[in-house]
RODRENTI-551139 format. One line per 10 residues: number of its first residue (from 1); for each residue x, y, z of C-alpha. Coordinates in pm, 1 decimal, padded with zeros to 6 digits. Layout:
NUM> X/Y/Z ~ ...
// end
This chain:
1> -01603.1/00955.2/-01639.6 ~ -01296.1/00952.6/-01413.4 ~ -01462.2/01150.2/-01133.5 ~ -01767.6/00921.3/-01146.1 ~ -01547.0/00612.0/-01146.9 ~ -01337.9/00731.4/-00850.1 ~ -01647.3/00837.9/-00656.4 ~ -01834.5/00511.1/-00715.5 ~ -01540.4/00279.5/-00655.7 ~ -01325.3/00478.7/-00413.6
11> -01282.4/00201.8/-00155.4 ~ -01201.3/-00060.6/-00420.5 ~ -00947.7/00167.4/-00592.1 ~ -00790.3/00244.7/-00254.5 ~ -00761.7/-00128.2/-00186.1 ~ -00596.1/-00177.3/-00526.2 ~ -00354.5/00109.8/-00455.9 ~ -00256.5/-00036.1/-00117.6 ~ -00205.1/-00381.4/-00272.4 ~ 00033.5/-00229.4/-00526.2
21> 00238.0/-00022.5/-00281.0 ~ 00245.2/-00233.9/00034.8 ~ 00560.5/-00455.1/00043.1 ~ 00371.9/-00717.3/00243.9 ~ 00108.8/-00774.9/-00024.7 ~ 00183.8/-01007.1/-00314.6 ~ 00138.5/-00952.0/-00686.1 ~ -00119.2/-01232.5/-00676.4 ~ -00325.0/-01036.1/-00423.0 ~ -00290.3/-00721.4/-00634.5
31> -00416.0/-00912.7/-00940.5 ~ -00706.3/-01043.2/-00733.1 ~ -00798.1/-00687.9/-00624.9 ~ -00788.5/-00571.9/-00986.6 ~ -01007.0/-00862.7/-01095.7 ~ -01256.3/-00783.0/-00819.7 ~ -01272.4/-00418.9/-00929.2 ~ -01329.4/-00526.6/-01289.4 ~ -01612.7/-00758.7/-01188.0 ~ -01780.0/-00487.0/-00980.8
41> -01749.9/-00243.0/-01272.5 ~ -01923.8/-00491.4/-01500.8 ~ -02206.7/-00530.0/-01252.8 ~ -02261.9/-00155.3/-01221.6 ~ -02409.4/00112.9/-01443.1 ~ -02059.0/00240.4/-01515.5 ~ -02025.8/-00047.1/-01759.4 ~ -02268.2/00141.9/-01982.6 ~ -02028.4/00437.2/-02003.3 ~ -01740.3/00477.0/-02243.5
51> -01427.2/00366.7/-02058.9 ~ -01214.7/00551.2/-02318.2 ~ -01345.7/00877.7/-02174.1 ~ -01049.0/00980.0/-01956.2 ~ -01024.1/01350.8/-02020.3 ~ -00668.8/01464.0/-01941.8 ~ -00773.3/01823.2/-01870.7 ~ -01033.9/01690.3/-01628.2 ~ -00762.1/01481.5/-01461.3 ~ -00541.6/01790.9/-01414.6
61> -00837.1/01975.5/-01258.5 ~ -00911.3/01683.6/-01025.9 ~ -00548.3/01678.5/-00913.0 ~ -00599.0/02031.0/-00776.9 ~ -00906.7/01920.6/-00581.3 ~ -00933.8/01751.4/-00241.4 ~ -00950.3/01403.1/-00392.5 ~ -00657.8/01180.9/-00289.2 ~ -00393.2/01210.0/-00562.1 ~ -00285.1/00844.7/-00531.5
71> -00644.1/00727.5/-00577.2 ~ -00689.1/00948.4/-00883.6 ~ -00368.8/00814.5/-01039.2 ~ -00467.3/00455.5/-00963.6 ~ -00814.7/00509.2/-01108.3 ~ -00686.2/00681.0/-01422.5 ~ -00426.7/00406.7/-01474.3 ~ -00692.0/00138.4/-01436.5 ~ -00918.0/00296.2/-01699.7 ~ -00633.3/00368.6/-01943.4
81> -00510.0/00012.3/-01895.9 ~ -00846.1/-00116.0/-02020.6 ~ -00825.4/00075.2/-02349.0 ~ -00754.3/-00079.6/-02688.1 ~ -00384.5/-00068.7/-02780.3 ~ -00402.4/00219.5/-03030.5 ~ -00621.9/00428.5/-02801.9 ~ -00394.5/00356.2/-02505.4 ~ -00086.7/00465.0/-02703.6 ~ -00259.7/00793.0/-02790.2
91> -00344.3/00861.9/-02425.7 ~ -00006.0/00761.1/-02288.6 ~ 00179.8/00994.0/-02524.3 ~ -00060.0/01283.2/-02463.9 ~ -00020.1/01223.9/-02091.0 ~ 00359.5/01208.1/-02103.4 ~ 00393.6/01530.7/-02299.9 ~ 00136.5/01723.8/-02094.7 ~ 00301.3/01990.8/-01877.5 ~ 00005.9/01989.8/-01638.8
101> 00030.3/01614.2/-01577.6 ~ 00407.2/01572.5/-01559.5 ~ 00387.9/01493.8/-01185.6 ~ 00167.1/01186.5/-01240.6 ~ 00254.9/01065.8/-01591.5 ~ 00545.2/00847.9/-01476.6 ~ 00331.5/00666.0/-01219.7 ~ 00052.1/00600.5/-01469.6 ~ 00295.0/00474.0/-01734.4 ~ 00452.6/00241.3/-01478.4
111> 00119.8/00109.1/-01347.3 ~ -00008.7/00040.2/-01699.0 ~ 00326.3/-00099.6/-01817.5 ~ 00312.3/00130.9/-02118.9 ~ 00680.1/00226.6/-02149.7 ~ 00708.3/00077.5/-02498.1 ~ 00415.7/00289.9/-02623.8 ~ 00608.4/00616.4/-02588.8 ~ 00686.7/00748.3/-02936.8 ~ 00999.3/00935.8/-02828.8
121> 01276.5/00827.2/-02596.5 ~ 01182.7/00919.5/-02238.6 ~ 01394.3/01186.6/-02073.3 ~ 01328.0/01033.8/-01730.8 ~ 01607.4/00778.0/-01685.2 ~ 01396.5/00518.5/-01505.5 ~ 01124.8/00528.9/-01771.4 ~ 01392.5/00527.8/-02040.6 ~ 01552.9/00212.8/-01897.6 ~ 01222.6/00023.5/-01901.1
131> 01139.2/00161.1/-02244.6 ~ 01469.9/00062.6/-02404.9 ~ 01485.3/-00280.2/-02241.7 ~ 01132.7/-00356.8/-02363.6 ~ 01248.7/-00279.4/-02720.0 ~ 01594.7/-00435.3/-02690.6 ~ 01533.4/-00697.0/-02961.5 ~ 01616.1/-00418.4/-03207.2 ~ 01993.1/-00389.8/-03254.0 ~ 01988.1/-00009.3/-03276.9
141> 01795.6/00010.4/-02948.6 ~ 02046.5/-00220.3/-02778.0 ~ 02335.1/00000.2/-02891.6 ~ 02149.0/00306.4/-02765.3 ~ 02082.9/00130.8/-02436.4 ~ 02454.3/00065.0/-02382.2 ~ 02531.5/00424.2/-02472.5 ~ 02280.4/00557.6/-02216.8 ~ 02356.0/00291.5/-01953.2 ~ 02713.5/00175.9/-02031.0
151> 02741.0/-00031.9/-01712.3 ~ 02490.5/-00280.2/-01859.5 ~ 02715.7/-00399.8/-02142.0 ~ 02989.4/-00587.7/-01955.0 ~ 02944.8/-00499.6/-01585.5 ~ 03180.7/-00771.3/-01464.5 ~ 03468.4/-00607.1/-01655.9 ~ 03431.0/-00262.4/-01501.1 ~ 03741.0/-00132.7/-01325.7 ~ 03715.2/00003.7/-00973.7
161> 03730.9/00361.9/-01101.8 ~ 03462.9/00299.6/-01364.0 ~ 03240.8/00124.1/-01111.5 ~ 03256.5/00408.1/-00859.4 ~ 03218.4/00670.9/-01131.0 ~ 02893.6/00509.9/-01252.0 ~ 02766.1/00475.8/-00895.3 ~ 02848.6/00838.7/-00816.0 ~ 02675.3/00953.0/-01134.8 ~ 02358.1/00765.3/-01038.1
171> 02360.5/00922.0/-00691.4 ~ 02426.9/01271.4/-00829.4 ~ 02140.1/01230.8/-01078.0 ~ 01898.3/01161.1/-00791.1 ~ 01856.4/00793.5/-00881.5 ~ 01960.1/00640.2/-00547.9 ~ 01609.4/00517.8/-00460.5 ~ 01508.0/00411.9/-00811.9 ~ 01506.7/00078.9/-00993.7 ~ 01789.8/00210.2/-01212.4
181> 02013.8/00192.2/-00906.0 ~ 01863.4/-00143.3/-00804.6 ~ 01943.2/-00293.4/-01144.5 ~ 02297.0/-00153.8/-01130.0 ~ 02346.6/-00322.5/-00791.7 ~ 02201.3/-00650.0/-00921.8 ~ 02412.5/-00680.2/-01237.3 ~ 02752.7/-00616.4/-01078.9 ~ 02939.6/-00900.9/-00908.5 ~ 02940.9/-00955.2/-00527.9
191> 03300.6/-00829.9/-00503.2 ~ 03208.9/-00519.7/-00705.1 ~ 02907.3/-00464.6/-00482.2 ~ 03133.8/-00471.5/-00176.8 ~ 03357.7/-00207.8/-00338.7 ~ 03055.5/00013.8/-00407.2 ~ 02917.3/-00025.1/-00053.1 ~ 03255.1/00043.9/00108.5 ~ 03273.8/00362.3/-00096.0 ~ 02908.6/00446.4/-00019.9
201> 02972.4/00423.0/00354.6 ~ 03179.9/00742.1/00324.3 ~ 02908.9/00944.6/00148.9 ~ 02579.9/00786.5/00265.1 ~ 02429.4/00697.7/00601.8 ~ 02480.2/00352.9/00753.6 ~ 02111.6/00279.4/00686.1 ~ 02137.1/00366.1/00316.2 ~ 02462.2/00174.6/00275.6 ~ 02320.1/-00145.0/00424.0
211> 02010.7/-00103.6/00207.6 ~ 02237.9/-00103.0/-00098.6 ~ 02367.7/-00447.3/00005.5 ~ 02010.6/-00573.0/00035.6 ~ 01911.8/-00429.1/-00300.8 ~ 02213.8/-00604.9/-00449.4 ~ 02070.5/-00933.3/-00320.1 ~ 02335.9/-00992.8/-00054.2 ~ 02111.7/-01181.5/00184.6 ~ 02402.9/-01292.5/00404.3
221> 02425.4/-00935.2/00535.0 ~ 02063.5/-00932.9/00658.8 ~ 02172.1/-00970.6/01026.5 ~ 02365.8/-00643.2/00995.2 ~ 02049.6/-00463.9/00891.4 ~ 01855.2/-00625.9/01172.5 ~ 02117.7/-00524.0/01429.0 ~ 02052.0/-00150.9/01377.8 ~ 01671.3/-00164.3/01353.5 ~ 01589.8/-00019.1/01694.5
231> 01852.3/00256.3/01663.4 ~ 01747.8/00366.1/01315.6 ~ 01528.0/00663.3/01230.0 ~ 01413.9/00480.7/00917.3 ~ 01330.0/00138.7/01063.4 ~ 01029.5/00098.7/00830.1 ~ 01260.2/00137.6/00530.2 ~ 01496.5/-00128.1/00669.4 ~ 01212.2/-00372.6/00732.7 ~ 01086.8/-00310.6/00379.3
241> 01430.5/-00401.8/00244.8 ~ 01441.9/-00721.4/00452.4 ~ 01096.6/-00812.7/00323.2 ~ 01203.6/-00728.1/-00030.2 ~ 01511.0/-00951.3/-00026.1 ~ 01362.7/-01246.2/00167.6 ~ 01000.7/-01230.3/00053.9 ~ 00767.2/-01471.7/00230.2 ~ 01071.1/-01660.6/00368.3 ~ 01084.7/-01384.3/00627.9
251> 00762.6/-01529.1/00773.6 ~ 00961.4/-01832.3/00893.4 ~ 01199.2/-01604.5/01081.8 ~ 00965.1/-01337.0/01219.8 ~ 00585.6/-01378.2/01263.0 ~ 00400.1/-01191.7/00988.9 ~ 00189.4/-00979.7/01227.0 ~ 00508.1/-00867.8/01405.7 ~ 00664.5/-00768.5/01071.5 ~ 00361.9/-00565.3/00973.3
261> 00326.3/-00388.8/01309.6 ~ 00699.2/-00311.1/01317.6 ~ 00684.5/-00172.6/00963.3 ~ 00394.9/00050.6/01071.2 ~ 00613.0/00190.2/01349.6 ~ 00508.9/00009.8/01666.9 ~ 00814.1/00022.4/01895.9 ~ 00729.6/-00294.9/02086.4 ~ 00689.2/-00489.0/01762.9 ~ 01013.8/-00342.6/01632.6
271> 01201.7/-00476.8/01935.3 ~ 01025.1/-00812.5/01898.6 ~ 01116.9/-00821.8/01527.7 ~ 01483.7/-00766.0/01608.0 ~ 01485.2/-01035.9/01876.3 ~ 01300.2/-01294.3/01664.7 ~ 01525.8/-01233.3/01366.6 ~ 01843.8/-01267.5/01573.8 ~ 01709.9/-01584.2/01737.1 ~ 01588.9/-01759.6/01421.9
281> 01832.5/-01645.7/01152.2 ~ 02096.7/-01911.0/01234.9 ~ 01842.3/-02183.1/01145.9 ~ 01815.1/-02047.7/00790.7 ~ 02160.0/-01899.7/00733.5 ~ 02289.9/-02210.3/00557.2 ~ 01984.0/-02222.0/00331.3 ~ 02063.4/-01875.8/00195.4 ~ 02443.3/-01909.4/00191.8 ~ 02598.8/-01815.5/-00141.3
291> 02275.2/-01684.6/-00295.8 ~ 02173.6/-01340.3/-00414.9 ~ 01801.2/-01302.0/-00367.7 ~ 01506.3/-01086.6/-00462.5 ~ 01179.9/-01170.3/-00290.0 ~ 01333.5/-01495.9/-00168.4 ~ 01411.7/-01597.0/-00527.8 ~ 01761.3/-01648.8/-00663.9 ~ 01897.0/-01415.7/-00933.3 ~ 02046.6/-01714.1/-01112.7
301> 01724.1/-01908.7/-01149.0 ~ 01433.4/-01862.0/-01387.8 ~ 01145.2/-01698.7/-01204.6 ~ 00825.5/-01859.5/-01328.2 ~ 00475.9/-01708.6/-01325.0 ~ 00373.0/-01891.9/-01006.2 ~ 00670.5/-01750.1/-00817.7 ~ 00594.3/-01400.0/-00940.3 ~ 00247.5/-01427.8/-00788.7 ~ 00404.1/-01463.1/-00443.3
311> 00627.2/-01152.3/-00443.6 ~ 00535.7/-00785.1/-00415.4 ~ 00433.0/-00572.5/-00712.2 ~ 00749.4/-00364.2/-00671.5 ~ 00963.8/-00678.5/-00684.7 ~ 00776.2/-00808.2/-00989.6 ~ 00859.8/-00485.5/-01175.3 ~ 01224.9/-00525.0/-01080.0 ~ 01223.8/-00893.3/-01180.5 ~ 01082.5/-00796.2/-01520.6
321> 01358.6/-00538.5/-01560.7 ~ 01626.2/-00793.0/-01465.3 ~ 01481.4/-01056.5/-01700.3 ~ 01486.6/-00809.2/-01988.1 ~ 01849.5/-00735.2/-01907.6 ~ 01926.7/-01110.2/-01910.3 ~ 01751.3/-01147.1/-02246.1 ~ 02000.3/-00902.6/-02399.1 ~ 02262.0/-01175.7/-02401.3 ~ 02036.4/-01417.1/-02590.5
331> 01955.3/-01142.5/-02840.7 ~ 02324.2/-01063.3/-02891.9 ~ 02406.5/-01430.8/-02949.0 ~ 02137.4/-01452.0/-03218.1 ~ 02260.8/-01134.0/-03383.9 ~ 02617.5/-01261.5/-03371.3 ~ 02517.8/-01589.7/-03529.0 ~ 02320.0/-01426.4/-03807.9
// end
């Protein structure tokens, strides 16, 4: 079933995969691509097949073939996502505990949003964080969450030593580029974030340190990131971070086609990006003053469904994580009042 599905709908699955991974595409566009794929499936003979037929052994064999791994993962996730809840839970757990599919299980679980279906606590810290936050209405889970991620309980009360110890642990565990680190940077205060980034400047590159400020929502430091664009070996990463923090507001500062070309590595566009940003930022600096942003949206505000449609898929996943963290406080108040 999977091989037939990928073969028949390769271009559509590739389009869906690009919509999910490209920081310049919105969640609304991704949802539109998924809807289009669904409609085309219904109009084809594949609709007559059993969509529950995703053989995990067959998937492991396909992963050793010449078929693009990302397309296979996207296709498998799409089919598993269409399963009934009990069937999906069965597949997700079999997938997670399969030694042959360990390299792709995390991606499929993330794409399908199936963290809460895992029967055992995930050993992968990023999966575990999503899993525990999705079940945090249970008091025992909340206590376990604080034990596994102690910086979530009262982040504003962390001492300097505690703050840097938690940050160092995350780096040492290989979590620098994960949403675990992003959430850590989002929940600490601006002054704590400055402490972390000052410390990070001694152990990380300038590029990585400035990216930490962006991931912590410190939009006021965007000009610093822009100032090193043309000297950086990872300019695409820096542009991605600027897009991530400002969202579509970046279009008012730098033309969209220039952003995209610069992100793809065109040197002329990169220089144009830097110039346009430096020229136009002062017009918007006051608008963003005092805010911490993700996708152009303030941390302090409620992010409604319409706003989520306008930000990238990656940012939507991070917003969901942050909202679940915020909901912990409402849960604790209810438990305390009971």
